[in-house]
RODREN-639440 format. One record per residue (C-alpha): residue in three letters; y, x, z; residue number from 0. Coordinates in steps of 0.5 Angstrom, whole numbers, m for minus. Layout:
// RODREN-639440
{type = ALA	north = Y	east = X	up = Z	seq = NUM}
...
END
This chain:
// RODREN-639440
{type = MET	north = 1	east = 18	up = m41	seq = 0}
{type = ILE	north = 0	east = 14	up = m47	seq = 1}
{type = SER	north = m6	east = 10	up = m47	seq = 2}
{type = ASP	north = m10	east = 10	up = m53	seq = 3}
{type = GLN	north = m11	east = 2	up = m53	seq = 4}
{type = SER	north = m6	east = m1	up = m58	seq = 5}
{type = ALA	north = m8	east = m8	up = m58	seq = 6}
{type = PRO	north = m2	east = m13	up = m56	seq = 7}
{type = SER	north = m3	east = m16	up = m49	seq = 8}
{type = ASP	north = m6	east = m23	up = m49	seq = 9}
{type = SER	north = m4	east = m26	up = m42	seq = 10}
{type = GLN	north = m7	east = m33	up = m45	seq = 11}
{type = ALA	north = m14	east = m30	up = m43	seq = 12}
{type = LEU	north = m12	east = m31	up = m36	seq = 13}
{type = ARG	north = m9	east = m38	up = m35	seq = 14}
{type = GLY	north = m13	east = m42	up = m31	seq = 15}
{type = LYS	north = m18	east = m37	up = m28	seq = 16}
{type = ARG	north = m19	east = m38	up = m21	seq = 17}
{type = LEU	north = m18	east = m31	up = m17	seq = 18}
{type = LEU	north = m21	east = m31	up = m9	seq = 19}
{type = VAL	north = m16	east = m26	up = m6	seq = 20}
{type = VAL	north = m19	east = m23	up = 1	seq = 21}
{type = LEU	north = m13	east = m22	up = 6	seq = 22}
{type = GLY	north = m6	east = m24	up = 3	seq = 23}
{type = SER	north = m2	east = m18	up = 6	seq = 24}
{type = TYR	north = 5	east = m18	up = 8	seq = 25}
{type = ARG	north = 11	east = m22	up = 5	seq = 26}
{type = SER	north = 14	east = m16	up = 2	seq = 27}
{type = LYS	north = 8	east = m17	up = m3	seq = 28}
{type = ARG	north = 10	east = m25	up = m5	seq = 29}
{type = HIS	north = 13	east = m22	up = m12	seq = 30}
{type = ILE	north = 6	east = m20	up = m14	seq = 31}
{type = TYR	north = 3	east = m27	up = m13	seq = 32}
{type = GLU	north = 9	east = m30	up = m16	seq = 33}
{type = ARG	north = 8	east = m26	up = m22	seq = 34}
{type = ALA	north = 0	east = m28	up = m22	seq = 35}
{type = ARG	north = 2	east = m35	up = m22	seq = 36}
{type = GLU	north = 7	east = m34	up = m28	seq = 37}
{type = LEU	north = 1	east = m32	up = m32	seq = 38}
{type = GLY	north = m3	east = m38	up = m30	seq = 39}
{type = ILE	north = m7	east = m35	up = m25	seq = 40}
{type = LEU	north = m10	east = m40	up = m19	seq = 41}
{type = LEU	north = m10	east = m36	up = m13	seq = 42}
{type = VAL	north = m14	east = m38	up = m7	seq = 43}
{type = ILE	north = m12	east = m34	up = m1	seq = 44}
{type = LEU	north = m17	east = m32	up = 5	seq = 45}
{type = ASP	north = m14	east = m30	up = 11	seq = 46}
{type = GLY	north = m13	east = m32	up = 18	seq = 47}
{type = PRO	north = m9	east = m39	up = 20	seq = 48}
{type = ARG	north = m2	east = m39	up = 20	seq = 49}
{type = HIS	north = m2	east = m33	up = 15	seq = 50}
{type = TRP	north = 5	east = m34	up = 11	seq = 51}
{type = THR	north = 1	east = m36	up = 4	seq = 52}
{type = GLU	north = m1	east = m42	up = 8	seq = 53}
{type = SER	north = 6	east = m46	up = 8	seq = 54}
{type = CYS	north = 6	east = m45	up = 0	seq = 55}
{type = ALA	north = m1	east = m47	up = m2	seq = 56}
{type = GLY	north = m2	east = m53	up = m6	seq = 57}
{type = PRO	north = m4	east = m55	up = m13	seq = 58}
{type = ASP	north = 3	east = m54	up = m16	seq = 59}
{type = ASP	north = 5	east = m49	up = m11	seq = 60}
{type = LEU	north = 5	east = m41	up = m11	seq = 61}
{type = VAL	north = m3	east = m41	up = m9	seq = 62}
{type = GLU	north = m8	east = m46	up = m10	seq = 63}
{type = ARG	north = m11	east = m46	up = m4	seq = 64}
{type = HIS	north = m11	east = m42	up = 3	seq = 65}
{type = LEU	north = m18	east = m42	up = 6	seq = 66}
{type = SER	north = m16	east = m41	up = 14	seq = 67}
{type = VAL	north = m22	east = m36	up = 17	seq = 68}
{type = ASP	north = m20	east = m33	up = 24	seq = 69}
{type = LEU	north = m20	east = m25	up = 23	seq = 70}
{type = ALA	north = m24	east = m24	up = 29	seq = 71}
{type = PRO	north = m29	east = m22	up = 31	seq = 72}
{type = PHE	north = m29	east = m17	up = 25	seq = 73}
{type = ASP	north = m36	east = m16	up = 25	seq = 74}
{type = THR	north = m37	east = m23	up = 23	seq = 75}
{type = PHE	north = m31	east = m24	up = 19	seq = 76}
{type = VAL	north = m35	east = m23	up = 12	seq = 77}
{type = ALA	north = m41	east = m29	up = 14	seq = 78}
{type = ARG	north = m35	east = m34	up = 16	seq = 79}
{type = SER	north = m31	east = m32	up = 10	seq = 80}
{type = VAL	north = m37	east = m33	up = 5	seq = 81}
{type = GLU	north = m39	east = m40	up = 9	seq = 82}
{type = ALA	north = m31	east = m42	up = 8	seq = 83}
{type = VAL	north = m31	east = m40	up = 1	seq = 84}
{type = ARG	north = m38	east = m44	up = m1	seq = 85}
{type = GLY	north = m36	east = m50	up = 3	seq = 86}
{type = ALA	north = m29	east = m50	up = m1	seq = 87}
{type = GLY	north = m33	east = m52	up = m7	seq = 88}
{type = LEU	north = m29	east = m48	up = m12	seq = 89}
{type = ALA	north = m32	east = m44	up = m18	seq = 90}
{type = LEU	north = m29	east = m37	up = m18	seq = 91}
{type = ASP	north = m28	east = m33	up = m24	seq = 92}
{type = GLY	north = m26	east = m26	up = m20	seq = 93}
{type = LEU	north = m25	east = m23	up = m13	seq = 94}
{type = GLY	north = m19	east = m18	up = m11	seq = 95}
{type = THR	north = m14	east = m16	up = m6	seq = 96}
{type = ILE	north = m8	east = m12	up = m5	seq = 97}
{type = ASP	north = m8	east = m11	up = 2	seq = 98}
{type = GLY	north = m10	east = m4	up = 5	seq = 99}
{type = PHE	north = m15	east = m6	up = 10	seq = 100}
{type = ALA	north = m19	east = m11	up = 6	seq = 101}
{type = GLY	north = m23	east = m7	up = 2	seq = 102}
{type = GLY	north = m29	east = m7	up = 6	seq = 103}
{type = PHE	north = m29	east = m14	up = 7	seq = 104}
{type = ALA	north = m28	east = m16	up = 0	seq = 105}
{type = SER	north = m33	east = m11	up = m3	seq = 106}
{type = ARG	north = m38	east = m15	up = 2	seq = 107}
{type = ILE	north = m36	east = m22	up = 1	seq = 108}
{type = ALA	north = m36	east = m20	up = m7	seq = 109}
{type = ASN	north = m44	east = m18	up = m6	seq = 110}
{type = VAL	north = m46	east = m24	up = m2	seq = 111}
{type = LEU	north = m42	east = m29	up = m8	seq = 112}
{type = GLY	north = m45	east = m25	up = m13	seq = 113}
{type = LEU	north = m38	east = m23	up = m16	seq = 114}
{type = PRO	north = m36	east = m16	up = m19	seq = 115}
{type = PHE	north = m31	east = m11	up = m14	seq = 116}
{type = HIS	north = m32	east = m4	up = m12	seq = 117}
{type = THR	north = m38	east = m2	up = m8	seq = 118}
{type = VAL	north = m38	east = m2	up = m1	seq = 119}
{type = GLU	north = m39	east = 5	up = 0	seq = 120}
{type = ALA	north = m33	east = 7	up = m4	seq = 121}
{type = THR	north = m29	east = 2	up = 0	seq = 122}
{type = ASP	north = m32	east = 4	up = 7	seq = 123}
{type = LEU	north = m30	east = 12	up = 5	seq = 124}
{type = ALA	north = m23	east = 10	up = 3	seq = 125}
{type = ARG	north = m22	east = 7	up = 9	seq = 126}
{type = ASP	north = m24	east = 13	up = 13	seq = 127}
{type = LYS	north = m19	east = 18	up = 12	seq = 128}
{type = HIS	north = m24	east = 24	up = 15	seq = 129}
{type = ARG	north = m30	east = 22	up = 11	seq = 130}
{type = ALA	north = m26	east = 22	up = 5	seq = 131}
{type = ARG	north = m23	east = 29	up = 7	seq = 132}
{type = GLU	north = m30	east = 31	up = 7	seq = 133}
{type = ALA	north = m32	east = 28	up = 1	seq = 134}
{type = TYR	north = m26	east = 32	up = m3	seq = 135}
{type = ALA	north = m28	east = 38	up = 0	seq = 136}
{type = ALA	north = m36	east = 37	up = m2	seq = 137}
{type = ALA	north = m33	east = 36	up = m9	seq = 138}
{type = GLY	north = m29	east = 42	up = m9	seq = 139}
{type = LEU	north = m22	east = 39	up = m9	seq = 140}
{type = PRO	north = m17	east = 43	up = m5	seq = 141}
{type = GLY	north = m14	east = 40	up = 1	seq = 142}
{type = PRO	north = m11	east = 41	up = 8	seq = 143}
{type = ARG	north = m15	east = 44	up = 14	seq = 144}
{type = PHE	north = m18	east = 38	up = 18	seq = 145}
{type = ALA	north = m21	east = 35	up = 24	seq = 146}
{type = ARG	north = m23	east = 29	up = 27	seq = 147}
{type = ILE	north = m21	east = 27	up = 34	seq = 148}
{type = GLU	north = m25	east = 22	up = 38	seq = 149}
{type = GLY	north = m22	east = 24	up = 45	seq = 150}
{type = ARG	north = m18	east = 29	up = 49	seq = 151}
{type = GLY	north = m24	east = 34	up = 49	seq = 152}
{type = ASP	north = m23	east = 35	up = 42	seq = 153}
{type = LEU	north = m16	east = 37	up = 42	seq = 154}
{type = GLN	north = m17	east = 44	up = 43	seq = 155}
{type = SER	north = m22	east = 45	up = 38	seq = 156}
{type = ALA	north = m18	east = 41	up = 33	seq = 157}
{type = ALA	north = m12	east = 45	up = 34	seq = 158}
{type = GLU	north = m15	east = 52	up = 33	seq = 159}
{type = GLY	north = m19	east = 50	up = 27	seq = 160}
{type = VAL	north = m13	east = 46	up = 24	seq = 161}
{type = GLY	north = m7	east = 50	up = 26	seq = 162}
{type = PHE	north = 1	east = 48	up = 27	seq = 163}
{type = PRO	north = 5	east = 45	up = 24	seq = 164}
{type = ALA	north = 0	east = 39	up = 23	seq = 165}
{type = VAL	north = 0	east = 31	up = 22	seq = 166}
{type = LEU	north = m4	east = 27	up = 27	seq = 167}
{type = LYS	north = m6	east = 20	up = 24	seq = 168}
{type = PRO	north = m11	east = 14	up = 25	seq = 169}
{type = VAL	north = m17	east = 15	up = 21	seq = 170}
{type = THR	north = m16	east = 8	up = 19	seq = 171}
{type = GLY	north = m9	east = 8	up = 19	seq = 172}
{type = VAL	north = m4	east = 5	up = 13	seq = 173}
{type = GLY	north = 4	east = 6	up = 12	seq = 174}
{type = SER	north = 5	east = 12	up = 16	seq = 175}
{type = VAL	north = 4	east = 7	up = 22	seq = 176}
{type = GLN	north = 2	east = 12	up = 29	seq = 177}
{type = THR	north = 3	east = 18	up = 24	seq = 178}
{type = PHE	north = 6	east = 24	up = 27	seq = 179}
{type = LEU	north = 8	east = 31	up = 25	seq = 180}
{type = VAL	north = 6	east = 35	up = 31	seq = 181}
{type = ARG	north = 9	east = 43	up = 32	seq = 182}
{type = ASP	north = 5	east = 45	up = 38	seq = 183}
{type = MET	north = m1	east = 44	up = 43	seq = 184}
{type = HIS	north = 4	east = 40	up = 48	seq = 185}
{type = GLU	north = 7	east = 36	up = 42	seq = 186}
{type = LEU	north = m1	east = 34	up = 40	seq = 187}
{type = GLN	north = m3	east = 32	up = 47	seq = 188}
{type = LEU	north = 3	east = 28	up = 48	seq = 189}
{type = ARG	north = 2	east = 24	up = 41	seq = 190}
{type = HIS	north = m5	east = 23	up = 42	seq = 191}
{type = ALA	north = m4	east = 20	up = 49	seq = 192}
{type = GLU	north = 1	east = 15	up = 46	seq = 193}
{type = ILE	north = m4	east = 13	up = 40	seq = 194}
{type = VAL	north = m9	east = 12	up = 45	seq = 195}
{type = ALA	north = m5	east = 8	up = 50	seq = 196}
{type = ARG	north = m3	east = 4	up = 44	seq = 197}
{type = ALA	north = m10	east = 3	up = 42	seq = 198}
{type = SER	north = m12	east = 1	up = 49	seq = 199}
{type = GLU	north = m6	east = m4	up = 49	seq = 200}
{type = VAL	north = m8	east = m7	up = 43	seq = 201}
{type = ARG	north = m16	east = m8	up = 44	seq = 202}
{type = ALA	north = m14	east = m11	up = 51	seq = 203}
{type = ARG	north = m11	east = m17	up = 48	seq = 204}
{type = ALA	north = m14	east = m23	up = 46	seq = 205}
{type = SER	north = m15	east = m23	up = 38	seq = 206}
{type = VAL	north = m14	east = m30	up = 37	seq = 207}
{type = GLY	north = m11	east = m33	up = 30	seq = 208}
{type = LEU	north = m10	east = m26	up = 27	seq = 209}
{type = THR	north = m7	east = m25	up = 20	seq = 210}
{type = SER	north = m6	east = m19	up = 15	seq = 211}
{type = ASP	north = 1	east = m20	up = 15	seq = 212}
{type = GLU	north = 2	east = m19	up = 23	seq = 213}
{type = ALA	north = m5	east = m16	up = 25	seq = 214}
{type = TRP	north = m3	east = m8	up = 23	seq = 215}
{type = PHE	north = m5	east = m5	up = 30	seq = 216}
{type = ASN	north = m11	east = m10	up = 31	seq = 217}
{type = LEU	north = m14	east = m8	up = 24	seq = 218}
{type = MET	north = m13	east = m1	up = 25	seq = 219}
{type = TRP	north = m16	east = 0	up = 32	seq = 220}
{type = SER	north = m22	east = m5	up = 31	seq = 221}
{type = GLY	north = m26	east = 1	up = 30	seq = 222}
{type = GLY	north = m24	east = 5	up = 36	seq = 223}
{type = ALA	north = m18	east = 10	up = 37	seq = 224}
{type = SER	north = m21	east = 16	up = 32	seq = 225}
{type = VAL	north = m15	east = 20	up = 30	seq = 226}
{type = LEU	north = m15	east = 26	up = 24	seq = 227}
{type = LEU	north = m11	east = 32	up = 25	seq = 228}
{type = GLU	north = m9	east = 35	up = 18	seq = 229}
{type = SER	north = m5	east = 42	up = 17	seq = 230}
{type = TRP	north = 2	east = 40	up = 14	seq = 231}
{type = VAL	north = 2	east = 41	up = 7	seq = 232}
{type = GLU	north = 9	east = 43	up = 4	seq = 233}
{type = GLY	north = 12	east = 41	up = m2	seq = 234}
{type = PRO	north = 15	east = 35	up = m5	seq = 235}
{type = LYS	north = 11	east = 28	up = m5	seq = 236}
{type = PHE	north = 10	east = 24	up = m11	seq = 237}
{type = ASP	north = 6	east = 17	up = m12	seq = 238}
{type = VAL	north = 1	east = 17	up = m17	seq = 239}
{type = ASP	north = m1	east = 10	up = m20	seq = 240}
{type = LEU	north = m7	east = 10	up = m24	seq = 241}
{type = LEU	north = m11	east = 5	up = m28	seq = 242}
{type = LEU	north = m18	east = 6	up = m29	seq = 243}
{type = ASP	north = m23	east = 3	up = m33	seq = 244}
{type = ASP	north = m31	east = 5	up = m33	seq = 245}
{type = GLY	north = m29	east = 12	up = m29	seq = 246}
{type = ARG	north = m23	east = 14	up = m34	seq = 247}
{type = VAL	north = m16	east = 14	up = m33	seq = 248}
{type = VAL	north = m13	east = 9	up = m38	seq = 249}
{type = TYR	north = m6	east = 9	up = m35	seq = 250}
{type = GLY	north = m2	east = 14	up = m30	seq = 251}
{type = HIS	north = 5	east = 16	up = m28	seq = 252}
{type = ALA	north = 8	east = 19	up = m22	seq = 253}
{type = THR	north = 14	east = 17	up = m19	seq = 254}
{type = ASP	north = 19	east = 22	up = m14	seq = 255}
{type = ASP	north = 19	east = 20	up = m7	seq = 256}
{type = LEU	north = 26	east = 22	up = m4	seq = 257}
{type = ASP	north = 29	east = 23	up = 3	seq = 258}
{type = PRO	north = 23	east = 21	up = 8	seq = 259}
{type = CYS	north = 25	east = 19	up = 15	seq = 260}
{type = GLY	north = 20	east = 22	up = 19	seq = 261}
{type = LEU	north = 13	east = 21	up = 15	seq = 262}
{type = ARG	north = 16	east = 14	up = 12	seq = 263}
{type = ASP	north = 18	east = 14	up = 5	seq = 264}
{type = VAL	north = 25	east = 11	up = 4	seq = 265}
{type = ARG	north = 27	east = 13	up = m3	seq = 266}
{type = ARG	north = 24	east = 14	up = m10	seq = 267}
{type = VAL	north = 26	east = 15	up = m17	seq = 268}
{type = ALA	north = 22	east = 14	up = m24	seq = 269}
{type = PRO	north = 21	east = 17	up = m29	seq = 270}
{type = SER	north = 19	east = 23	up = m25	seq = 271}
{type = GLY	north = 23	east = 29	up = m26	seq = 272}
{type = LEU	north = 17	east = 33	up = m27	seq = 273}
{type = ALA	north = 15	east = 36	up = m34	seq = 274}
{type = PRO	north = 9	east = 33	up = m38	seq = 275}
{type = ALA	north = 4	east = 38	up = m36	seq = 276}
{type = GLU	north = 6	east = 38	up = m29	seq = 277}
{type = GLU	north = 6	east = 30	up = m28	seq = 278}
{type = ARG	north = m1	east = 31	up = m32	seq = 279}
{type = GLU	north = m3	east = 36	up = m27	seq = 280}
{type = LEU	north = m2	east = 31	up = m21	seq = 281}
{type = ILE	north = m5	east = 25	up = m25	seq = 282}
{type = ASP	north = m12	east = 29	up = m26	seq = 283}
{type = HIS	north = m12	east = 31	up = m19	seq = 284}
{type = ALA	north = m11	east = 24	up = m16	seq = 285}
{type = ALA	north = m16	east = 21	up = m21	seq = 286}
{type = ALA	north = m21	east = 26	up = m19	seq = 287}
{type = CYS	north = m20	east = 24	up = m12	seq = 288}
{type = VAL	north = m21	east = 17	up = m13	seq = 289}
{type = LEU	north = m27	east = 18	up = m17	seq = 290}
{type = THR	north = m30	east = 22	up = m12	seq = 291}
{type = LEU	north = m29	east = 16	up = m7	seq = 292}
{type = GLY	north = m34	east = 12	up = m12	seq = 293}
{type = PHE	north = m29	east = 8	up = m15	seq = 294}
{type = ARG	north = m29	east = 7	up = m23	seq = 295}
{type = ARG	north = m25	east = 1	up = m25	seq = 296}
{type = GLY	north = m18	east = m2	up = m22	seq = 297}
{type = MET	north = m11	east = 0	up = m20	seq = 298}
{type = PHE	north = m10	east = 5	up = m15	seq = 299}
{type = ASN	north = m4	east = 8	up = m11	seq = 300}
{type = VAL	north = m5	east = 16	up = m9	seq = 301}
{type = GLU	north = 0	east = 20	up = m5	seq = 302}
{type = VAL	north = 0	east = 27	up = m7	seq = 303}
{type = LYS	north = 4	east = 33	up = m6	seq = 304}
{type = ARG	north = 6	east = 39	up = m11	seq = 305}
{type = THR	north = 5	east = 45	up = m7	seq = 306}
{type = CYS	north = 6	east = 53	up = m10	seq = 307}
{type = GLU	north = m2	east = 53	up = m10	seq = 308}
{type = GLY	north = m2	east = 46	up = m14	seq = 309}
{type = PRO	north = m3	east = 39	up = m13	seq = 310}
{type = ARG	north = m6	east = 37	up = m6	seq = 311}
{type = LEU	north = m8	east = 30	up = m4	seq = 312}
{type = ILE	north = m5	east = 26	up = 2	seq = 313}
{type = GLU	north = m9	east = 20	up = 1	seq = 314}
{type = VAL	north = m12	east = 15	up = m4	seq = 315}
{type = ASN	north = m10	east = 7	up = m3	seq = 316}
{type = GLY	north = m16	east = 3	up = m6	seq = 317}
{type = ARG	north = m11	east = m2	up = m9	seq = 318}
{type = LEU	north = m5	east = m4	up = m13	seq = 319}
{type = GLY	north = 1	east = 0	up = m10	seq = 320}
{type = GLY	north = 6	east = m4	up = m5	seq = 321}
{type = TYR	north = 14	east = m4	up = m5	seq = 322}
{type = SER	north = 17	east = m5	up = m11	seq = 323}
{type = THR	north = 11	east = m1	up = m15	seq = 324}
{type = THR	north = 10	east = m7	up = m20	seq = 325}
{type = ASP	north = 18	east = m7	up = m22	seq = 326}
{type = ILE	north = 19	east = 0	up = m23	seq = 327}
{type = HIS	north = 13	east = 1	up = m28	seq = 328}
{type = HIS	north = 15	east = m5	up = m32	seq = 329}
{type = GLU	north = 22	east = m3	up = m33	seq = 330}
{type = VAL	north = 21	east = 4	up = m34	seq = 331}
{type = TRP	north = 14	east = 4	up = m38	seq = 332}
{type = GLY	north = 14	east = m3	up = m40	seq = 333}
{type = ILE	north = 7	east = m4	up = m36	seq = 334}
{type = ASP	north = 5	east = m10	up = m32	seq = 335}
{type = LEU	north = 1	east = m8	up = m27	seq = 336}
{type = VAL	north = 0	east = m15	up = m24	seq = 337}
{type = GLU	north = m3	east = m17	up = m30	seq = 338}
{type = GLN	north = m8	east = m11	up = m31	seq = 339}
{type = TRP	north = m10	east = m12	up = m23	seq = 340}
{type = LEU	north = m12	east = m19	up = m25	seq = 341}
{type = ARG	north = m15	east = m17	up = m31	seq = 342}
{type = ALA	north = m19	east = m12	up = m27	seq = 343}
{type = SER	north = m21	east = m17	up = m22	seq = 344}
{type = LEU	north = m23	east = m22	up = m27	seq = 345}
{type = SER	north = m27	east = m17	up = m31	seq = 346}
{type = LEU	north = m23	east = m18	up = m37	seq = 347}
{type = PRO	north = m21	east = m12	up = m42	seq = 348}
{type = LEU	north = m15	east = m8	up = m40	seq = 349}
{type = GLU	north = m10	east = m8	up = m45	seq = 350}
{type = VAL	north = m5	east = m2	up = m44	seq = 351}
{type = VAL	north = 1	east = m1	up = m49	seq = 352}
{type = GLU	north = 6	east = 3	up = m45	seq = 353}
{type = THR	north = 13	east = 5	up = m48	seq = 354}
{type = VAL	north = 18	east = 11	up = m48	seq = 355}
{type = PRO	north = 22	east = 10	up = m42	seq = 356}
{type = SER	north = 29	east = 8	up = m44	seq = 357}
{type = CYS	north = 32	east = 8	up = m37	seq = 358}
{type = PHE	north = 31	east = 11	up = m30	seq = 359}
{type = VAL	north = 30	east = 6	up = m23	seq = 360}
{type = ALA	north = 31	east = 8	up = m16	seq = 361}
{type = GLU	north = 29	east = 4	up = m10	seq = 362}
{type = SER	north = 31	east = 4	up = m3	seq = 363}
{type = LEU	north = 26	east = 1	up = 2	seq = 364}
{type = LEU	north = 32	east = 0	up = 7	seq = 365}
{type = PRO	north = 30	east = 3	up = 14	seq = 366}
{type = SER	north = 33	east = m1	up = 20	seq = 367}
{type = PRO	north = 39	east = 3	up = 22	seq = 368}
{type = ARG	north = 37	east = 1	up = 29	seq = 369}
{type = THR	north = 32	east = m2	up = 34	seq = 370}
{type = GLY	north = 33	east = m9	up = 35	seq = 371}
{type = THR	north = 33	east = m16	up = 33	seq = 372}
{type = LEU	north = 35	east = m18	up = 26	seq = 373}
{type = MET	north = 40	east = m24	up = 27	seq = 374}
{type = ARG	north = 40	east = m27	up = 20	seq = 375}
{type = ASP	north = 38	east = m27	up = 13	seq = 376}
{type = GLY	north = 41	east = m27	up = 7	seq = 377}
{type = PHE	north = 44	east = m20	up = 8	seq = 378}
{type = LEU	north = 43	east = m18	up = 1	seq = 379}
{type = ASP	north = 46	east = m24	up = m3	seq = 380}
{type = HIS	north = 52	east = m20	up = m4	seq = 381}
{type = LEU	north = 49	east = m15	up = m9	seq = 382}
{type = ALA	north = 47	east = m20	up = m14	seq = 383}
{type = PRO	north = 53	east = m19	up = m19	seq = 384}
{type = SER	north = 52	east = m12	up = m20	seq = 385}
{type = PRO	north = 49	east = m11	up = m27	seq = 386}
{type = GLN	north = 45	east = m5	up = m25	seq = 387}
{type = LEU	north = 41	east = m9	up = m20	seq = 388}
{type = LEU	north = 34	east = m10	up = m22	seq = 389}
{type = ALA	north = 32	east = m13	up = m15	seq = 390}
{type = ALA	north = 34	east = m14	up = m8	seq = 391}
{type = ARG	north = 28	east = m17	up = m3	seq = 392}
{type = GLN	north = 29	east = m18	up = 4	seq = 393}
{type = TRP	north = 22	east = m16	up = 8	seq = 394}
{type = ALA	north = 24	east = m18	up = 15	seq = 395}
{type = PHE	north = 27	east = m24	up = 17	seq = 396}
{type = ALA	north = 32	east = m27	up = 22	seq = 397}
{type = GLY	north = 28	east = m27	up = 29	seq = 398}
{type = ASP	north = 24	east = m21	up = 27	seq = 399}
{type = VAL	north = 24	east = m15	up = 32	seq = 400}
{type = VAL	north = 25	east = m8	up = 28	seq = 401}
{type = ALA	north = 24	east = m1	up = 30	seq = 402}
{type = GLY	north = 30	east = 4	up = 28	seq = 403}
{type = VAL	north = 31	east = 10	up = 25	seq = 404}
{type = GLU	north = 32	east = 14	up = 31	seq = 405}
{type = THR	north = 24	east = 12	up = 32	seq = 406}
{type = GLY	north = 23	east = 17	up = 26	seq = 407}
{type = ALA	north = 18	east = 11	up = 24	seq = 408}
{type = PRO	north = 23	east = 6	up = 22	seq = 409}
{type = ASP	north = 21	east = m1	up = 20	seq = 410}
{type = TRP	north = 23	east = m3	up = 13	seq = 411}
{type = LEU	north = 28	east = m9	up = 12	seq = 412}
{type = GLY	north = 27	east = m10	up = 5	seq = 413}
{type = ALA	north = 28	east = m7	up = m2	seq = 414}
{type = VAL	north = 34	east = m5	up = m7	seq = 415}
{type = LEU	north = 32	east = m3	up = m14	seq = 416}
{type = THR	north = 38	east = 0	up = m19	seq = 417}
{type = ARG	north = 37	east = 2	up = m26	seq = 418}
{type = GLY	north = 41	east = 7	up = m30	seq = 419}
{type = VAL	north = 41	east = 11	up = m36	seq = 420}
{type = THR	north = 40	east = 17	up = m32	seq = 421}
{type = GLN	north = 37	east = 19	up = m26	seq = 422}
{type = GLY	north = 44	east = 21	up = m23	seq = 423}
{type = VAL	north = 47	east = 14	up = m25	seq = 424}
{type = ALA	north = 41	east = 10	up = m22	seq = 425}
{type = LEU	north = 41	east = 14	up = m15	seq = 426}
{type = ALA	north = 49	east = 13	up = m15	seq = 427}
{type = GLU	north = 49	east = 6	up = m16	seq = 428}
{type = LEU	north = 43	east = 5	up = m11	seq = 429}
{type = ASP	north = 47	east = 9	up = m6	seq = 430}
{type = ARG	north = 53	east = 5	up = m7	seq = 431}
{type = LEU	north = 50	east = m2	up = m6	seq = 432}
{type = VAL	north = 46	east = 0	up = 0	seq = 433}
{type = ALA	north = 53	east = 3	up = 3	seq = 434}
{type = SER	north = 55	east = m4	up = 2	seq = 435}
{type = ILE	north = 50	east = m7	up = 6	seq = 436}
{type = ASP	north = 52	east = m10	up = 13	seq = 437}
{type = PHE	north = 45	east = m10	up = 17	seq = 438}
{type = PRO	north = 45	east = m15	up = 22	seq = 439}
{type = VAL	north = 41	east = m12	up = 27	seq = 440}
{type = ALA	north = 43	east = m13	up = 34	seq = 441}
{type = SER	north = 40	east = m7	up = 39	seq = 442}
{type = GLY	north = 38	east = m8	up = 46	seq = 443}
{type = MET	north = 31	east = m10	up = 45	seq = 444}
{type = GLU	north = 25	east = m6	up = 44	seq = 445}
{type = THR	north = 19	east = m7	up = 39	seq = 446}
{type = THR	north = 13	east = m10	up = 41	seq = 447}
END
């Protein structure tokens, strides 16, 4: 999609602006903060004690300040966060987040501090997958059959209403964690019992010192063990990244998701292999879903499948896309998504002038080959000499316990991106580089 905006980017408008970031998210997103720092942004990260950004906070470091606020108890986090921000005595120019769990917190904090952000209604709706499905259906947007499950007593009626095969997922989940494909009633009962047991285990633990990079399950199950059953959607999957301004799409493109492991993404490539009209159809559907939730401005990552009956939404992420989304869009279309996210968060005019793609970019998320412990760092260092290498980032580090591909939901050890003049060239180089990696995962330990 070519934007109708033609003014050159003025990144100087960002320099010296101070942005409050609610929940700093995972270490895999460090490159987003690095780019923000290059643009002259002063970042203030609000997260739990010992979040990874705490070790790189200082006047001349990655982030200007780290405000330590215990995430738990969750129902008082907003009030305690506002107190911490006010106590810091910092003049803020805006508020934003790149974390999937932060939307509701961020919108409420913004309301109290008088800073612009998404509405509470939109962020709450986006985080509840069942309520979001109800909203899409009410708006006449086609989608899968679905049913909310609060306990074992709901399984039979949910199965009868949805049918098989189906996808079972947490109502407030992210990243396909605890998300399963179920093919019959027996499998539904087993997976539901597994999810409930895991939720009970997490809720029984002391919630002390939680941070957004280590508290996936605590944040996911903070509202109870509610799950959603959705009928399986057949068709290739795409990630659609959108930039909205005053309710209109000013930028949007789709990337092809390839070769998943279970329901987790593993590889993708851009530009998409779709014809322009086919990509436009996906973008329009994704935008309609985002607008239905009540969002009007900012960056959004939307997962969509293309079926024989047209596009079907998988889910809306009310934030800037993760993984290496920013690298892909910058290399392929010349768009700095970090800059646009910052502009949206700081209420500055959005400036989008995309270029015609001159290359293809392929990415692997490096699923762990086995369950075990990562024994050393630097296992991607040997890839640097490749002239077609765009980026190689390690996301798991020595001592981390990781889930392997045999679980069907592997942990990602990092990301490798390659560029090529054709899709085939980019993918071939990606495969060659990934095949050369010796993943130092020692088996014999289970994930916790």
